Structures are given as structure tokens and as C-alpha cells.
C-alpha positions as CSV (number, residue, x, y, z in Angstrom):
1,M,17.1,-12.4,-64.8
2,A,13.6,-12.1,-63.5
3,G,11.2,-15.1,-63.7
4,P,9.1,-16.0,-66.8
5,L,6.0,-14.2,-65.5
6,N,7.9,-10.9,-64.9
7,G,5.7,-7.9,-65.8
8,Y,2.4,-9.5,-64.9
9,R,0.4,-8.0,-62.1
10,I,-1.9,-10.3,-60.1
11,I,-4.3,-9.6,-57.3
12,E,-4.8,-12.4,-54.7
13,I,-7.8,-12.1,-52.4
14,A,-6.7,-13.6,-49.1
15,G,-7.7,-17.2,-48.4
16,I,-6.2,-20.4,-47.1
17,G,-4.7,-23.5,-48.7
18,P,-4.9,-23.8,-52.5
19,G,-5.4,-20.0,-53.2
20,P,-2.2,-18.9,-51.5
21,F,-0.4,-21.9,-53.0
22,A,-1.3,-20.7,-56.5
23,A,-0.3,-17.2,-55.6
24,M,3.0,-18.4,-54.3
25,M,3.6,-20.3,-57.5
26,L,2.8,-17.3,-59.7
27,A,5.0,-15.0,-57.5
28,D,7.9,-17.6,-57.6
29,M,7.8,-17.3,-61.4
30,G,8.2,-13.5,-61.3
31,A,4.7,-12.1,-61.3
32,E,4.0,-9.1,-59.1
33,V,1.4,-10.6,-56.8
34,V,-0.4,-8.5,-54.2
35,R,-2.3,-10.2,-51.5
36,I,-5.5,-8.4,-50.3
37,D,-6.0,-9.2,-46.7
38,R,-8.9,-8.3,-44.5
39,A,-8.6,-5.0,-42.6
40,Q,-9.5,-6.9,-39.4
41,A,-6.4,-9.1,-39.9
42,V,-4.2,-6.1,-39.0
43,R,-3.6,-6.2,-35.2
44,G,-1.1,-3.4,-34.6
45,P,2.4,-2.9,-36.0
46,A,3.8,-5.6,-38.3
47,P,6.3,-7.7,-36.5
48,A,10.0,-7.4,-37.5
49,E,10.3,-11.1,-38.3
50,P,8.6,-12.5,-41.4
51,H,5.3,-14.4,-41.2
52,F,5.8,-18.1,-40.5
53,D,3.7,-19.3,-43.4
54,V,5.9,-19.8,-46.4
55,L,2.8,-20.0,-48.7
56,L,2.7,-16.2,-48.3
57,R,6.2,-15.7,-49.7
58,G,7.1,-13.5,-52.6
59,R,4.3,-10.9,-52.4
60,R,3.3,-7.6,-50.7
61,N,0.3,-7.4,-48.5
62,V,-2.5,-4.8,-48.6
63,A,-5.3,-4.7,-46.0
64,L,-8.7,-3.5,-47.3
65,D,-12.2,-3.6,-45.7
66,L,-14.3,-5.0,-48.6
67,K,-17.5,-4.4,-46.5
68,H,-16.6,-0.6,-46.8
69,P,-17.6,1.0,-50.0
70,D,-14.3,2.8,-50.3
71,G,-12.5,-0.5,-49.7
72,V,-14.4,-2.0,-52.7
73,A,-13.7,1.1,-54.7
74,A,-10.0,0.8,-54.0
75,L,-9.9,-2.8,-55.0
76,L,-11.6,-2.0,-58.3
77,E,-9.0,0.7,-58.9
78,L,-6.3,-2.0,-58.5
79,V,-8.3,-4.3,-60.8
80,G,-8.0,-1.6,-63.5
81,S,-4.3,-2.1,-63.8
82,A,-4.1,-5.9,-63.0
83,D,-3.7,-8.8,-65.4
84,A,-5.4,-11.3,-63.2
85,L,-7.3,-11.7,-59.9
86,I,-7.6,-15.0,-58.0
87,E,-10.0,-15.7,-55.2
88,G,-11.1,-18.7,-53.2
89,F,-14.5,-18.0,-51.7
90,R,-17.7,-20.1,-52.0
91,P,-19.8,-19.3,-55.1
92,G,-21.5,-15.9,-54.8
93,V,-19.4,-14.3,-52.1
94,M,-17.3,-12.1,-54.3
95,E,-20.5,-11.0,-56.1
96,R,-22.1,-10.0,-52.8
97,L,-19.1,-8.0,-52.0
98,G,-19.5,-6.1,-55.2
99,V,-16.3,-7.4,-56.8
100,G,-17.6,-10.4,-58.8
101,P,-16.3,-11.2,-62.3
102,D,-18.9,-9.2,-64.2
103,V,-18.0,-6.0,-62.3
104,C,-14.3,-6.6,-62.5
105,L,-14.3,-7.5,-66.2
106,E,-16.4,-4.4,-66.9
107,R,-13.6,-2.4,-65.2
108,N,-10.9,-4.3,-67.0
109,P,-12.0,-6.3,-70.1
110,K,-8.6,-8.1,-70.3
111,L,-8.7,-9.3,-66.7
112,V,-8.3,-13.0,-66.0
113,Y,-10.5,-13.8,-63.1
114,G,-9.4,-17.1,-61.4
115,R,-11.8,-18.8,-59.0
116,M,-10.9,-21.6,-56.6
117,T,-13.5,-23.7,-54.9
118,G,-13.8,-27.3,-53.8
119,W,-16.9,-28.2,-55.7
120,G,-17.0,-25.7,-58.6
121,Q,-19.2,-22.8,-59.3
122,E,-22.3,-24.9,-60.0
123,G,-23.6,-28.4,-59.3
124,P,-25.5,-30.0,-56.4
125,Y,-22.6,-29.6,-53.9
126,A,-21.5,-26.1,-55.1
127,H,-22.6,-24.2,-52.0
128,A,-21.8,-26.9,-49.4
129,A,-18.8,-26.7,-47.1
130,G,-16.0,-29.1,-47.7
131,H,-12.3,-29.9,-47.3
132,D,-9.6,-31.7,-49.3
133,I,-10.7,-35.1,-48.0
134,N,-14.2,-34.6,-49.2
135,Y,-13.2,-33.4,-52.7
136,I,-10.9,-36.2,-53.4
137,A,-13.4,-38.7,-52.1
138,L,-16.1,-37.5,-54.6
139,A,-13.5,-37.3,-57.3
140,G,-12.9,-41.1,-57.1
141,A,-9.4,-40.7,-55.8
142,L,-9.4,-41.3,-52.0
143,A,-10.9,-44.8,-52.4
144,H,-7.7,-46.0,-53.9
145,Y,-5.2,-44.8,-51.3
146,G,-4.4,-47.4,-48.7
147,R,-3.5,-51.0,-48.1
148,A,-5.6,-54.1,-48.7
149,G,-8.1,-54.7,-46.0
150,E,-7.7,-51.3,-44.5
151,A,-9.7,-48.0,-44.7
152,P,-8.7,-45.4,-47.3
153,V,-5.8,-43.2,-46.1
154,P,-5.9,-39.4,-47.0
155,P,-2.6,-38.4,-48.6
156,L,-2.3,-35.3,-46.4
157,N,-4.1,-32.6,-48.3
158,M,-1.8,-32.7,-51.3
159,V,-4.1,-34.2,-53.9
160,G,-7.1,-31.9,-53.5
161,D,-5.9,-28.6,-52.1
162,F,-2.5,-28.4,-53.8
163,G,-2.3,-30.9,-56.8
164,G,-5.9,-30.7,-57.9
165,G,-6.5,-27.2,-56.6
166,G,-3.8,-24.6,-56.4
167,M,-1.7,-26.1,-59.2
168,F,-4.6,-26.2,-61.6
169,L,-5.6,-22.6,-60.6
170,A,-2.1,-21.4,-61.4
171,Y,-2.1,-23.4,-64.6
172,G,-5.5,-22.1,-65.6
173,V,-4.5,-18.4,-65.0
174,V,-1.4,-18.7,-67.0
175,C,-3.3,-20.4,-69.9
176,A,-5.9,-17.6,-69.8
177,L,-3.2,-14.9,-69.7
178,L,-1.6,-16.4,-72.8
179,E,-5.0,-16.4,-74.6
180,A,-5.7,-12.9,-73.5
181,Q,-2.5,-11.8,-75.3
182,R,-4.0,-13.0,-78.6
183,S,-7.6,-12.1,-78.1
184,G,-7.4,-9.0,-76.0
185,A,-10.2,-10.4,-73.8
186,G,-10.2,-11.7,-70.3
187,Q,-12.3,-14.5,-68.9
188,V,-13.2,-16.5,-65.8
189,V,-11.2,-19.6,-64.8
190,D,-13.5,-21.9,-62.7
191,T,-11.0,-24.2,-60.8
192,A,-12.6,-26.9,-58.7
193,M,-10.6,-29.3,-56.5
194,V,-12.9,-32.2,-57.4
195,D,-12.2,-31.6,-61.1
196,G,-8.5,-31.4,-60.6
197,A,-8.3,-34.4,-58.4
198,A,-10.3,-36.3,-61.1
199,V,-7.8,-35.3,-63.8
200,L,-4.9,-36.5,-61.6
201,M,-6.5,-40.0,-61.8
202,S,-6.4,-40.1,-65.6
203,M,-3.8,-42.8,-65.9
204,F,-5.8,-45.1,-63.6
205,W,-8.9,-44.7,-65.7
206,A,-6.8,-45.9,-68.6
207,F,-5.5,-48.8,-66.5
208,K,-9.0,-49.7,-65.3
209,E,-10.2,-49.8,-68.9
210,I,-7.6,-52.5,-69.9
211,G,-7.9,-54.5,-66.7
212,M,-4.7,-53.3,-65.1
213,F,-6.4,-51.6,-62.1
214,D,-9.1,-53.3,-59.9
215,E,-11.0,-50.3,-58.4
216,N,-12.7,-52.6,-56.0
217,A,-9.5,-54.1,-54.5
218,R,-7.6,-51.3,-52.9
219,G,-4.0,-52.2,-52.1
220,T,-3.7,-55.1,-54.5
221,N,-2.6,-53.3,-57.7
222,L,0.7,-52.4,-59.2
223,L,1.1,-48.9,-57.7
224,D,-1.0,-49.0,-54.6
225,T,1.2,-51.2,-52.4
226,G,-0.1,-54.4,-53.9
227,A,3.1,-55.4,-55.6
228,H,6.2,-56.6,-53.6
229,F,8.4,-54.6,-55.9
230,Y,6.6,-51.3,-55.5
231,D,6.3,-50.5,-51.8
232,V,8.1,-49.2,-48.6
233,Y,9.9,-51.6,-46.2
234,R,10.8,-51.2,-42.6
235,C,14.6,-51.5,-41.8
236,A,16.4,-52.9,-38.7
237,D,16.5,-49.4,-37.2
238,G,12.8,-48.7,-37.6
239,Q,13.3,-46.4,-40.6
240,Y,11.9,-47.1,-44.1
241,V,13.2,-47.4,-47.6
242,S,11.2,-47.2,-50.9
243,V,11.6,-49.5,-53.9
244,G,9.9,-49.2,-57.3
245,S,11.5,-51.9,-59.4
246,I,8.8,-52.3,-62.0
247,E,10.7,-52.8,-65.3
248,P,12.5,-56.3,-65.7
249,Q,16.0,-54.8,-65.6
250,F,15.3,-52.9,-62.5
251,Y,13.6,-55.8,-60.8
252,A,16.6,-58.0,-61.6
253,E,18.8,-55.4,-59.9
254,L,16.5,-55.5,-56.8
255,L,16.9,-59.3,-56.6
256,R,20.6,-59.2,-57.1
257,L,21.2,-56.7,-54.3
258,T,18.8,-58.4,-51.9
259,G,20.4,-61.8,-52.5
260,L,17.2,-63.1,-54.1
261,E,18.6,-63.5,-57.6
262,G,17.8,-66.9,-59.0
263,D,15.0,-67.6,-56.5
264,E,12.3,-69.5,-58.3
265,Q,9.4,-67.8,-56.5
266,F,10.8,-64.3,-57.2
267,G,11.2,-65.2,-60.9
268,K,7.4,-64.9,-61.1
269,Q,7.4,-61.0,-60.9
270,M,3.9,-60.4,-62.3
271,D,2.1,-63.3,-60.7
272,K,-0.3,-61.5,-58.4
273,A,-1.1,-64.7,-56.6
274,E,2.5,-64.7,-55.3
275,W,2.8,-61.0,-54.4
276,G,1.7,-61.5,-50.8
277,A,4.2,-64.2,-50.1
278,M,7.1,-62.4,-51.8
279,K,6.3,-59.3,-50.0
280,E,6.7,-61.1,-46.6
281,R,10.0,-62.5,-47.7
282,L,11.3,-59.2,-49.0
283,A,10.2,-57.5,-45.8
284,A,12.3,-59.9,-43.8
285,V,15.3,-59.1,-46.0
286,F,15.0,-55.4,-45.6
287,A,14.5,-55.8,-41.9
288,S,17.9,-57.4,-41.6
289,R,19.8,-54.1,-42.2
290,T,19.4,-50.5,-41.2
291,R,18.3,-47.8,-43.6
292,D,21.8,-46.4,-43.9
293,E,23.1,-49.8,-44.8
294,W,20.6,-50.2,-47.5
295,C,21.5,-46.8,-48.8
296,E,25.1,-47.9,-49.1
297,I,24.0,-50.9,-51.0
298,M,21.4,-49.4,-53.3
299,E,21.9,-45.7,-53.8
300,G,23.2,-44.9,-57.2
301,T,22.0,-48.2,-58.7
302,D,19.1,-48.9,-61.0
303,V,16.9,-50.6,-58.4
304,C,14.7,-47.5,-58.3
305,F,15.4,-46.9,-54.6
306,A,15.3,-44.0,-52.1
307,P,15.3,-43.7,-48.4
308,V,12.0,-42.5,-46.9
309,L,12.9,-39.2,-45.4
310,T,11.2,-36.7,-43.1
311,M,11.1,-33.0,-44.2
312,S,14.1,-32.2,-42.1
313,E,16.1,-35.2,-43.4
314,A,15.1,-34.3,-47.0
315,A,16.6,-30.8,-46.6
316,E,19.9,-32.3,-45.5
317,H,20.2,-35.1,-48.1
318,P,23.2,-34.6,-50.4
319,H,21.2,-34.8,-53.6
320,N,18.8,-32.1,-52.5
321,V,21.6,-30.0,-51.2
322,A,23.4,-30.3,-54.5
323,R,20.3,-29.1,-56.3
324,S,19.4,-26.4,-53.7
325,T,15.9,-28.1,-53.6
326,F,15.4,-26.4,-50.2
327,V,16.5,-22.8,-49.4
328,D,16.6,-20.5,-46.4
329,V,14.9,-17.1,-46.8
330,A,14.9,-14.7,-43.8
331,G,15.5,-17.7,-41.5
332,L,12.7,-19.8,-42.9
333,R,13.6,-23.1,-44.5
334,Q,11.4,-24.0,-47.3
335,P,11.2,-25.6,-50.7
336,A,12.8,-23.6,-53.6
337,P,10.7,-22.5,-56.6
338,A,10.1,-25.1,-59.2
339,P,10.4,-25.8,-62.1
340,R,13.7,-24.4,-63.1
341,F,14.4,-22.3,-66.2
342,S,17.7,-21.9,-68.1
343,R,17.3,-18.2,-68.7
344,T,14.4,-16.6,-66.7
345,T,15.4,-17.8,-63.3
346,A,12.6,-18.2,-60.7
347,E,13.4,-16.7,-57.3
348,I,11.7,-16.0,-54.0
349,E,11.5,-12.2,-54.1
350,R,10.6,-11.5,-50.5
351,A,9.8,-13.2,-47.2
352,P,6.2,-13.9,-46.2
353,A,4.5,-10.6,-45.3
354,H,2.1,-9.7,-42.5
355,A,-1.4,-8.3,-43.1
356,G,-1.4,-4.7,-44.1
357,Q,2.4,-4.5,-44.2
358,H,2.6,-2.8,-47.6
359,T,-0.8,-1.1,-47.9
360,R,0.3,2.5,-48.6
361,E,3.3,1.4,-50.6
362,V,1.3,-0.8,-53.0
363,L,-1.7,1.5,-53.4
364,E,0.5,4.3,-54.5
365,A,2.7,2.1,-56.7
366,W,-0.4,0.9,-58.5
367,G,-1.6,4.4,-59.3
368,L,-3.7,5.7,-56.4
369,A,-2.8,9.3,-55.4
370,P,-1.1,9.8,-52.1
371,D,-4.1,11.9,-50.7
372,R,-6.5,9.2,-51.9
373,V,-4.5,6.6,-50.0
374,A,-4.4,8.8,-46.9
375,A,-8.2,9.2,-47.1
376,L,-8.7,5.4,-47.4
377,C,-6.5,4.8,-44.4
378,E,-8.3,7.6,-42.4
379,S,-11.7,6.1,-43.1
380,G,-10.7,2.5,-42.2
381,A,-11.3,1.3,-45.8
382,A,-7.6,0.5,-45.9
383,V,-5.2,-0.3,-43.0
384,Q,-1.5,0.1,-42.9
385,A,0.3,-2.1,-40.3
386,S,2.9,0.3,-38.9
């Protein structure tokens, strides 16, 4: 069966990073998502092969010139039959284009208008440029990634752009869609990556409150590589393994399988003064065997263990293969939709599209008359890649 969002129509105004990620998630769940690209992004016929960017999967692509009055008019016609619109420009850009939330909600009072920015729609930083690294820095997250005595290490752009941004935008849009079913009224969803990244730190605010997390001592705490039983270790072949043996029964299994069972020093699991010395000793043990050898010893046990894999290795690991965690669509290997549903199965409906690939098709399917679509294309307000 179709995904749980089947029947919802969502407009995505083209952007990068968290906006496309949110749109991908919504499309994966069965929503009909149409990406509105810039007319200038169309550079001749659409290539036969799909676009390389898997973030664009699952949706059709329409190219409109939003600096052309007819392009704006066409977008507003689509808004009239949409359930939601998502955009990721700086505050005020959509208003200047003539398609801000007030205009769109006047056209469609039930519309959910999802906004994605780094700093939010207001505040001293609201109009400043920024990237993931800046948002998670201001949110109080970046300071706590890294080892003791070293500079903070950005965790790719997963915490700001995707975890604190796109994921929260998709969540906010779905929440507002559910509320609109009851109230009959749409609303604006203000998603800021700085806000989302701050929320992701909630557990550590709690830990700080009870003295379990020292915010001024990066890399010395339970989950930030301070503890010898929660870290990654280099193996004899230069590969790495991860252990997270926090609970006493899991820690006991770690000691048993590393030959350290009964060692007096390792009996002091939660003595932070001993963590450094124990980490050195444990590192020497892991360095004595290859990653594959440790997998033979520890996989399937309660150590809380896993090999540290690259993306390509992860796609081939038996566990991920068994669960179809990664899939191939039109020759592109990529993560499968998540989460999974017992009845309304989430699927990748189509390969990533090129700019303007479906302009005529979508405009007509969403209610614009064929002669109106032809006129839009003739004027340059809409562009069909063909």
C-alpha cells in the first residue's frame, strides 16, 4: 500500500541541504511532493539518467521563474490545491517574491507554510548568512564534540542541517497538517536549525543539571569519548571498532571477551580518575587483533559492539542487507526510507529528477488548463526540459 502520507500534496521551493531532506522524507512517506526549481536551472533537455542527488528522490520537478509575474501567478495556482509548502530562504525573500505566507494563506487558508532557516525568522542573527557549523555552535552543541585537549570537531553537517533542521521541518509540517484536519486552518511553521540542534542536546542539559556532564571538560564525560568503555579503538589492520558497554552486565562481557575479567583496575568502571589509564590498556588489547577478528569474537554478544564501517562497507554488511537498509534505485545506491510501517509501506516512488523535467505534466495534473500551461512556457514563466 501507499505510504502514510498518501493523498497529501506538498510544494517544495528548491533549496539545498535541510529543505530537500525534509521534502525527501515527506515524499518517502507517500506525499505527492513537487519541487519548484528556478527556470534558469534548466539547461537544455533533461538527461536520460537520473540526477545524482538522492535528496531529490521521490518527486517531480517544475521550473518556474518567480521573478516573472506569470511564474508567481502559476505558483499561487498550485498553492490553491496544496496542503503544504516548504521553503528555505532567508527571512523576507519569499515575501519579496510575492509568495510569502500571508499571500499564500489568503489563497489557501488551510495551507501549512513550512519555513527552514538557520537562525529563525527573527532574532539578532536572523538575516545573517550561516552554515551548519555556525548554527550548532550557537546552539551549544558543537562545543561538546571532540576529544580532551583538542578543538571541537564538527560531526559532518548532520546535527544542524539534517537532525536539527530538515527532520524538524518534516516533523513540524506533519504536526501542522494533523492540526489543520481538526481546525480547518493552516499556519506557519518556523523551523530554525539553531533551535533544533538545541533540542537535540536536551539529555545533556539534564545530565549537566545533576552533575553527570561537565560542559567545560570536552572529551572527559560518559558519552564524549571520556570513558574507556564508550569509544572507538584502532585494530591491528588500521580499521576501527566501537564499544558502548555502559551497563554493568555489558561491561562485564567486554572484560570477559578482552581477557580483562578479574583485573582489579578494570573493576573500577566508573572511577573517572582511572579512565585514561584503562583506555590506554584497552587500546593495546584492541590493537592486537584485526577488525574482522574482533567481529568474530564480539558480534552477536551483549558487549554493545559494532565495527566502524564506511558507507560502502555499511551497504554490504549482512545485517543491513537483511533489513534492506540500503537500496538501489535507477542505479543509485542510497539509504532506504525510514521508519518502517506494518501496513502503509514507505517507498521511493521515483528517481531524482532534473530541473523542469515534469513542468507541463505537473501543472496540468494540478489543474492548470493546457492552453494556460502552453502560454506560461511560451512566456518563459515556466520551462519544460525536453
